[in-house]
PDB file of the backbone (N, CA, C, O) and the ligand in Angstrom, with CONECT records:
HET     ZN  A 101       1
ATOM      1  N   MET A   1      19.621  45.827  11.057  1.00  0.00           N
ATOM      2  CA  MET A   1      19.758  44.652  10.197  1.00  0.00           C
ATOM      3  C   MET A   1      19.323  45.004   8.774  1.00  0.00           C
ATOM      4  O   MET A   1      18.359  45.741   8.566  1.00  0.00           O
ATOM      5  N   ALA A   2      20.039  44.474   7.827  1.00  0.00           N
ATOM      6  CA  ALA A   2      19.710  44.756   6.423  1.00  0.00           C
ATOM      7  C   ALA A   2      18.387  44.100   6.043  1.00  0.00           C
ATOM      8  O   ALA A   2      18.107  42.963   6.423  1.00  0.00           O
ATOM      9  N   LEU A   3      17.604  44.818   5.308  1.00  0.00           N
ATOM     10  CA  LEU A   3      16.308  44.295   4.869  1.00  0.00           C
ATOM     11  C   LEU A   3      16.241  44.303   3.347  1.00  0.00           C
ATOM     12  O   LEU A   3      16.837  45.168   2.706  1.00  0.00           O
ATOM     13  N   PRO A   4      15.530  43.361   2.772  1.00  0.00           N
ATOM     14  CA  PRO A   4      15.379  43.363   1.316  1.00  0.00           C
ATOM     15  C   PRO A   4      14.559  44.576   0.885  1.00  0.00           C
ATOM     16  O   PRO A   4      13.581  44.929   1.544  1.00  0.00           O
ATOM     17  N   THR A   5      14.944  45.199  -0.191  1.00  0.00           N
ATOM     18  CA  THR A   5      14.261  46.406  -0.669  1.00  0.00           C
ATOM     19  C   THR A   5      12.842  46.085  -1.107  1.00  0.00           C
ATOM     20  O   THR A   5      11.911  46.844  -0.837  1.00  0.00           O
ATOM     21  N   ARG A   6      12.687  44.972  -1.776  1.00  0.00           N
ATOM     22  CA  ARG A   6      11.376  44.633  -2.312  1.00  0.00           C
ATOM     23  C   ARG A   6      11.155  43.138  -2.172  1.00  0.00           C
ATOM     24  O   ARG A   6      12.087  42.346  -2.311  1.00  0.00           O
ATOM     25  N   ARG A   7       9.925  42.761  -1.898  1.00  0.00           N
ATOM     26  CA  ARG A   7       9.632  41.327  -1.801  1.00  0.00           C
ATOM     27  C   ARG A   7       9.673  40.695  -3.181  1.00  0.00           C
ATOM     28  O   ARG A   7       9.431  41.356  -4.191  1.00  0.00           O
ATOM     29  N   HIS A   8       9.982  39.411  -3.206  1.00  0.00           N
ATOM     30  CA  HIS A   8       9.997  38.710  -4.486  1.00  0.00           C
ATOM     31  C   HIS A   8       8.572  38.508  -4.972  1.00  0.00           C
ATOM     32  O   HIS A   8       7.659  38.287  -4.176  1.00  0.00           O
ATOM     33  N   SER A   9       8.388  38.584  -6.271  1.00  0.00           N
ATOM     34  CA  SER A   9       7.071  38.374  -6.848  1.00  0.00           C
ATOM     35  C   SER A   9       6.654  36.917  -6.684  1.00  0.00           C
ATOM     36  O   SER A   9       7.490  36.045  -6.449  1.00  0.00           O
ATOM     37  N   SER A  10       5.365  36.664  -6.809  1.00  0.00           N
ATOM     38  CA  SER A  10       4.865  35.288  -6.668  1.00  0.00           C
ATOM     39  C   SER A  10       5.443  34.394  -7.759  1.00  0.00           C
ATOM     40  O   SER A  10       5.653  33.202  -7.539  1.00  0.00           O
ATOM     41  N   ALA A  11       5.699  34.963  -8.932  1.00  0.00           N
ATOM     42  CA  ALA A  11       6.303  34.180 -10.016  1.00  0.00           C
ATOM     43  C   ALA A  11       7.707  33.741  -9.635  1.00  0.00           C
ATOM     44  O   ALA A  11       8.110  32.610  -9.906  1.00  0.00           O
ATOM     45  N   ARG A  12       8.448  34.642  -9.005  1.00  0.00           N
ATOM     46  CA  ARG A  12       9.809  34.322  -8.592  1.00  0.00           C
ATOM     47  C   ARG A  12       9.806  33.303  -7.451  1.00  0.00           C
ATOM     48  O   ARG A  12      10.649  32.408  -7.410  1.00  0.00           O
ATOM     49  N   ARG A  13       8.868  33.442  -6.542  1.00  0.00           N
ATOM     50  CA  ARG A  13       8.707  32.472  -5.450  1.00  0.00           C
ATOM     51  C   ARG A  13       8.374  31.096  -6.017  1.00  0.00           C
ATOM     52  O   ARG A  13       8.968  30.094  -5.620  1.00  0.00           O
ATOM     53  N   ASP A  14       7.428  31.052  -6.941  1.00  0.00           N
ATOM     54  CA  ASP A  14       7.006  29.774  -7.517  1.00  0.00           C
ATOM     55  C   ASP A  14       8.120  29.144  -8.334  1.00  0.00           C
ATOM     56  O   ASP A  14       8.258  27.922  -8.379  1.00  0.00           O
ATOM     57  N   LEU A  15       8.913  29.990  -8.979  1.00  0.00           N
ATOM     58  CA  LEU A  15      10.039  29.483  -9.760  1.00  0.00           C
ATOM     59  C   LEU A  15      11.061  28.808  -8.843  1.00  0.00           C
ATOM     60  O   LEU A  15      11.649  27.788  -9.201  1.00  0.00           O
ATOM     61  N   ARG A  16      11.264  29.389  -7.658  1.00  0.00           N
ATOM     62  CA  ARG A  16      12.175  28.793  -6.683  1.00  0.00           C
ATOM     63  C   ARG A  16      11.654  27.439  -6.232  1.00  0.00           C
ATOM     64  O   ARG A  16      12.439  26.514  -6.019  1.00  0.00           O
ATOM     65  N   ARG A  17      10.332  27.309  -6.083  1.00  0.00           N
ATOM     66  CA  ARG A  17       9.739  26.081  -5.561  1.00  0.00           C
ATOM     67  C   ARG A  17       9.600  24.985  -6.618  1.00  0.00           C
ATOM     68  O   ARG A  17       9.200  23.866  -6.294  1.00  0.00           O
ATOM     69  N   THR A  18       9.917  25.284  -7.848  1.00  0.00           N
ATOM     70  CA  THR A  18       9.764  24.251  -8.883  1.00  0.00           C
ATOM     71  C   THR A  18      10.724  23.097  -8.665  1.00  0.00           C
ATOM     72  O   THR A  18      10.451  21.973  -9.086  1.00  0.00           O
ATOM     73  N   ASN A  19      11.871  23.368  -7.997  1.00  0.00           N
ATOM     74  CA  ASN A  19      12.853  22.308  -7.781  1.00  0.00           C
ATOM     75  C   ASN A  19      12.658  21.607  -6.444  1.00  0.00           C
ATOM     76  O   ASN A  19      13.423  20.716  -6.077  1.00  0.00           O
ATOM     77  N   LYS A  20      11.636  22.019  -5.731  1.00  0.00           N
ATOM     78  CA  LYS A  20      11.387  21.434  -4.416  1.00  0.00           C
ATOM     79  C   LYS A  20      10.609  20.134  -4.578  1.00  0.00           C
ATOM     80  O   LYS A  20       9.801  19.991  -5.496  1.00  0.00           O
ATOM     81  N   LYS A  21      10.862  19.193  -3.680  1.00  0.00           N
ATOM     82  CA  LYS A  21      10.107  17.936  -3.589  1.00  0.00           C
ATOM     83  C   LYS A  21      10.131  17.191  -4.929  1.00  0.00           C
ATOM     84  O   LYS A  21       9.091  16.791  -5.451  1.00  0.00           O
ATOM     85  N   LEU A  22      11.321  17.018  -5.464  1.00  0.00           N
ATOM     86  CA  LEU A  22      11.432  16.272  -6.719  1.00  0.00           C
ATOM     87  C   LEU A  22      11.725  14.804  -6.453  1.00  0.00           C
ATOM     88  O   LEU A  22      11.376  13.948  -7.266  1.00  0.00           O
ATOM     89  N   THR A  23      12.362  14.500  -5.325  1.00  0.00           N
ATOM     90  CA  THR A  23      12.748  13.119  -5.063  1.00  0.00           C
ATOM     91  C   THR A  23      11.696  12.438  -4.195  1.00  0.00           C
ATOM     92  O   THR A  23      11.130  13.050  -3.289  1.00  0.00           O
ATOM     93  N   ALA A  24      11.450  11.192  -4.477  1.00  0.00           N
ATOM     94  CA  ALA A  24      10.516  10.401  -3.693  1.00  0.00           C
ATOM     95  C   ALA A  24      11.149  10.045  -2.356  1.00  0.00           C
ATOM     96  O   ALA A  24      12.370  10.064  -2.207  1.00  0.00           O
ATOM     97  N   SER A  25      10.295   9.720  -1.383  1.00  0.00           N
ATOM     98  CA  SER A  25      10.813   9.348  -0.075  1.00  0.00           C
ATOM     99  C   SER A  25      11.615   8.051  -0.160  1.00  0.00           C
ATOM    100  O   SER A  25      11.395   7.234  -1.054  1.00  0.00           O
ATOM    101  N   ASN A  26      12.548   7.869   0.780  1.00  0.00           N
ATOM    102  CA  ASN A  26      13.421   6.696   0.762  1.00  0.00           C
ATOM    103  C   ASN A  26      12.607   5.428   0.971  1.00  0.00           C
ATOM    104  O   ASN A  26      11.818   5.322   1.910  1.00  0.00           O
ATOM    105  N   LEU A  27      12.810   4.485   0.090  1.00  0.00           N
ATOM    106  CA  LEU A  27      12.135   3.204   0.191  1.00  0.00           C
ATOM    107  C   LEU A  27      13.176   2.101   0.163  1.00  0.00           C
ATOM    108  O   LEU A  27      14.140   2.151  -0.601  1.00  0.00           O
ATOM    109  N   SER A  28      12.963   1.102   1.010  1.00  0.00           N
ATOM    110  CA  SER A  28      13.829  -0.064   0.966  1.00  0.00           C
ATOM    111  C   SER A  28      13.001  -1.237   0.439  1.00  0.00           C
ATOM    112  O   SER A  28      11.775  -1.158   0.357  1.00  0.00           O
ATOM    113  N   THR A  29      13.675  -2.307   0.089  1.00  0.00           N
ATOM    114  CA  THR A  29      12.988  -3.463  -0.470  1.00  0.00           C
ATOM    115  C   THR A  29      12.845  -4.521   0.622  1.00  0.00           C
ATOM    116  O   THR A  29      13.803  -4.810   1.339  1.00  0.00           O
ATOM    117  N   CYS A  30      11.668  -5.089   0.747  1.00  0.00           N
ATOM    118  CA  CYS A  30      11.415  -6.145   1.735  1.00  0.00           C
ATOM    119  C   CYS A  30      12.178  -7.404   1.337  1.00  0.00           C
ATOM    120  O   CYS A  30      12.047  -7.870   0.205  1.00  0.00           O
ATOM    121  N   PRO A  31      12.980  -7.967   2.257  1.00  0.00           N
ATOM    122  CA  PRO A  31      13.712  -9.191   1.906  1.00  0.00           C
ATOM    123  C   PRO A  31      12.791 -10.411   1.794  1.00  0.00           C
ATOM    124  O   PRO A  31      13.178 -11.431   1.224  1.00  0.00           O
ATOM    125  N   GLN A  32      11.581 -10.305   2.335  1.00  0.00           N
ATOM    126  CA  GLN A  32      10.634 -11.426   2.331  1.00  0.00           C
ATOM    127  C   GLN A  32       9.851 -11.487   1.022  1.00  0.00           C
ATOM    128  O   GLN A  32       9.782 -12.538   0.384  1.00  0.00           O
ATOM    129  N   CYS A  33       9.270 -10.372   0.628  1.00  0.00           N
ATOM    130  CA  CYS A  33       8.390 -10.388  -0.550  1.00  0.00           C
ATOM    131  C   CYS A  33       8.898  -9.453  -1.648  1.00  0.00           C
ATOM    132  O   CYS A  33       8.280  -9.364  -2.709  1.00  0.00           O
ATOM    133  N   HIS A  34      10.013  -8.755  -1.411  1.00  0.00           N
ATOM    134  CA  HIS A  34      10.647  -7.870  -2.388  1.00  0.00           C
ATOM    135  C   HIS A  34       9.752  -6.731  -2.832  1.00  0.00           C
ATOM    136  O   HIS A  34       9.903  -6.201  -3.932  1.00  0.00           O
ATOM    137  N   GLU A  35       8.813  -6.355  -1.964  1.00  0.00           N
ATOM    138  CA  GLU A  35       8.017  -5.165  -2.226  1.00  0.00           C
ATOM    139  C   GLU A  35       8.741  -3.960  -1.651  1.00  0.00           C
ATOM    140  O   GLU A  35       9.566  -4.099  -0.747  1.00  0.00           O
ATOM    141  N   LYS A  36       8.437  -2.787  -2.167  1.00  0.00           N
ATOM    142  CA  LYS A  36       9.011  -1.575  -1.614  1.00  0.00           C
ATOM    143  C   LYS A  36       8.319  -1.261  -0.290  1.00  0.00           C
ATOM    144  O   LYS A  36       7.094  -1.341  -0.192  1.00  0.00           O
ATOM    145  N   LYS A  37       9.097  -0.907   0.721  1.00  0.00           N
ATOM    146  CA  LYS A  37       8.527  -0.560   2.019  1.00  0.00           C
ATOM    147  C   LYS A  37       9.361   0.541   2.657  1.00  0.00           C
ATOM    148  O   LYS A  37      10.482   0.816   2.228  1.00  0.00           O
ATOM    149  N   LEU A  38       8.801   1.170   3.688  1.00  0.00           N
ATOM    150  CA  LEU A  38       9.547   2.183   4.416  1.00  0.00           C
ATOM    151  C   LEU A  38      10.604   1.500   5.272  1.00  0.00           C
ATOM    152  O   LEU A  38      10.318   0.460   5.866  1.00  0.00           O
ATOM    153  N   PRO A  39      11.821   2.049   5.356  1.00  0.00           N
ATOM    154  CA  PRO A  39      12.851   1.421   6.164  1.00  0.00           C
ATOM    155  C   PRO A  39      12.504   1.452   7.657  1.00  0.00           C
ATOM    156  O   PRO A  39      11.889   2.407   8.132  1.00  0.00           O
ATOM    157  N   HIS A  40      12.897   0.414   8.391  1.00  0.00           N
ATOM    158  CA  HIS A  40      12.688   0.266   9.827  1.00  0.00           C
ATOM    159  C   HIS A  40      11.211   0.178  10.194  1.00  0.00           C
ATOM    160  O   HIS A  40      10.819   0.529  11.307  1.00  0.00           O
ATOM    161  N   ARG A  41      10.401  -0.288   9.264  1.00  0.00           N
ATOM    162  CA  ARG A  41       8.979  -0.497   9.524  1.00  0.00           C
ATOM    163  C   ARG A  41       8.627  -1.923   9.110  1.00  0.00           C
ATOM    164  O   ARG A  41       9.290  -2.523   8.263  1.00  0.00           O
ATOM    165  N   ILE A  42       7.563  -2.456   9.728  1.00  0.00           N
ATOM    166  CA  ILE A  42       7.039  -3.754   9.302  1.00  0.00           C
ATOM    167  C   ILE A  42       6.536  -3.607   7.870  1.00  0.00           C
ATOM    168  O   ILE A  42       5.915  -2.603   7.518  1.00  0.00           O
ATOM    169  N   CYS A  43       6.811  -4.620   7.050  1.00  0.00           N
ATOM    170  CA  CYS A  43       6.369  -4.573   5.657  1.00  0.00           C
ATOM    171  C   CYS A  43       4.844  -4.611   5.608  1.00  0.00           C
ATOM    172  O   CYS A  43       4.249  -5.535   6.162  1.00  0.00           O
ATOM    173  N   PRO A  44       4.186  -3.638   4.963  1.00  0.00           N
ATOM    174  CA  PRO A  44       2.731  -3.654   4.907  1.00  0.00           C
ATOM    175  C   PRO A  44       2.181  -4.720   3.963  1.00  0.00           C
ATOM    176  O   PRO A  44       0.987  -5.021   3.979  1.00  0.00           O
ATOM    177  N   ASN A  45       3.058  -5.282   3.147  1.00  0.00           N
ATOM    178  CA  ASN A  45       2.619  -6.285   2.174  1.00  0.00           C
ATOM    179  C   ASN A  45       2.581  -7.680   2.787  1.00  0.00           C
ATOM    180  O   ASN A  45       1.606  -8.405   2.592  1.00  0.00           O
ATOM    181  N   CYS A  46       3.619  -8.072   3.523  1.00  0.00           N
ATOM    182  CA  CYS A  46       3.673  -9.427   4.082  1.00  0.00           C
ATOM    183  C   CYS A  46       3.717  -9.444   5.603  1.00  0.00           C
ATOM    184  O   CYS A  46       3.596 -10.515   6.199  1.00  0.00           O
ATOM    185  N   GLY A  47       3.886  -8.296   6.252  1.00  0.00           N
ATOM    186  CA  GLY A  47       3.862  -8.251   7.713  1.00  0.00           C
ATOM    187  C   GLY A  47       5.136  -8.728   8.367  1.00  0.00           C
ATOM    188  O   GLY A  47       5.139  -8.991   9.569  1.00  0.00           O
ATOM    189  N   TYR A  48       6.218  -8.848   7.621  1.00  0.00           N
ATOM    190  CA  TYR A  48       7.475  -9.334   8.186  1.00  0.00           C
ATOM    191  C   TYR A  48       8.367  -8.170   8.569  1.00  0.00           C
ATOM    192  O   TYR A  48       8.379  -7.122   7.922  1.00  0.00           O
ATOM    193  N   TYR A  49       9.117  -8.388   9.645  1.00  0.00           N
ATOM    194  CA  TYR A  49      10.165  -7.435  10.016  1.00  0.00           C
ATOM    195  C   TYR A  49      11.293  -8.227  10.648  1.00  0.00           C
ATOM    196  O   TYR A  49      11.049  -9.043  11.537  1.00  0.00           O
ATOM    197  N   ALA A  50      12.521  -8.005  10.208  1.00  0.00           N
ATOM    198  CA  ALA A  50      13.736  -8.670  10.683  1.00  0.00           C
ATOM    199  C   ALA A  50      13.590 -10.191  10.628  1.00  0.00           C
ATOM    200  O   ALA A  50      14.004 -10.897  11.547  1.00  0.00           O
ATOM    201  N   GLY A  51      12.994 -10.686   9.538  1.00  0.00           N
ATOM    202  CA  GLY A  51      12.918 -12.120   9.300  1.00  0.00           C
ATOM    203  C   GLY A  51      11.832 -12.848  10.062  1.00  0.00           C
ATOM    204  O   GLY A  51      11.728 -14.071   9.966  1.00  0.00           O
ATOM    205  N   GLN A  52      11.008 -12.115  10.829  1.00  0.00           N
ATOM    206  CA  GLN A  52       9.930 -12.767  11.554  1.00  0.00           C
ATOM    207  C   GLN A  52       8.610 -12.147  11.143  1.00  0.00           C
ATOM    208  O   GLN A  52       8.550 -10.980  10.758  1.00  0.00           O
ATOM    209  N   GLU A  53       7.535 -12.954  11.231  1.00  0.00           N
ATOM    210  CA  GLU A  53       6.220 -12.408  10.956  1.00  0.00           C
ATOM    211  C   GLU A  53       5.747 -11.675  12.203  1.00  0.00           C
ATOM    212  O   GLU A  53       5.541 -12.289  13.250  1.00  0.00           O
ATOM    213  N   GLU A  54       5.578 -10.374  12.089  1.00  0.00           N
ATOM    214  CA  GLU A  54       5.219  -9.563  13.247  1.00  0.00           C
ATOM    215  C   GLU A  54       3.740  -9.219  13.222  1.00  0.00           C
ATOM    216  O   GLU A  54       3.182  -8.801  14.236  1.00  0.00           O
ATOM    217  N   MET A  55       3.106  -9.389  12.081  1.00  0.00           N
ATOM    218  CA  MET A  55       1.747  -8.874  11.922  1.00  0.00           C
ATOM    219  C   MET A  55       1.094  -9.705  10.835  1.00  0.00           C
ATOM    220  O   MET A  55       1.715 -10.020   9.819  1.00  0.00           O
ATOM    221  N   LYS A  56      -0.175 -10.062  11.060  1.00  0.00           N
ATOM    222  CA  LYS A  56      -0.924 -10.783  10.026  1.00  0.00           C
ATOM    223  C   LYS A  56      -1.509  -9.767   9.046  1.00  0.00           C
ATOM    224  O   LYS A  56      -2.133  -8.787   9.453  1.00  0.00           O
ATOM    225  N   VAL A  57      -1.302 -10.009   7.763  1.00  0.00           N
ATOM    226  CA  VAL A  57      -1.824  -9.106   6.748  1.00  0.00           C
ATOM    227  C   VAL A  57      -3.048  -9.746   6.110  1.00  0.00           C
ATOM    228  O   VAL A  57      -2.978 -10.854   5.577  1.00  0.00           O
ATOM    229  N   GLU A  58      -4.173  -9.033   6.170  1.00  0.00           N
ATOM    230  CA  GLU A  58      -5.401  -9.542   5.553  1.00  0.00           C
ATOM    231  C   GLU A  58      -5.395  -9.207   4.074  1.00  0.00           C
ATOM    232  O   GLU A  58      -5.043  -8.100   3.667  1.00  0.00           O
ATOM    233  N   ILE A  59      -5.788 -10.178   3.289  1.00  0.00           N
ATOM    234  CA  ILE A  59      -5.796  -9.984   1.835  1.00  0.00           C
ATOM    235  C   ILE A  59      -7.256  -9.898   1.352  1.00  0.00           C
ATOM    236  O   ILE A  59      -7.503  -9.735   0.158  1.00  0.00           O
TER     237      ILE A  59
HETATM  238 ZN    ZN A 101       7.269  -7.934   2.661  1.00  0.00          ZN2+
END
């Protein structure tokens, strides 16, 4: 199997990683309180999921 002649320098490795993890994770908007929340999860702000209150949120 072909092998690389020389390993990439740490500068070259770091340069490759500069474009990594630039986008934020996907967030959806809660239809109840219009806060940003993770999709398919109960809203941590108001405790609603699919139009029903699933969890009491302490303030
Ligand atoms: Zn909400």
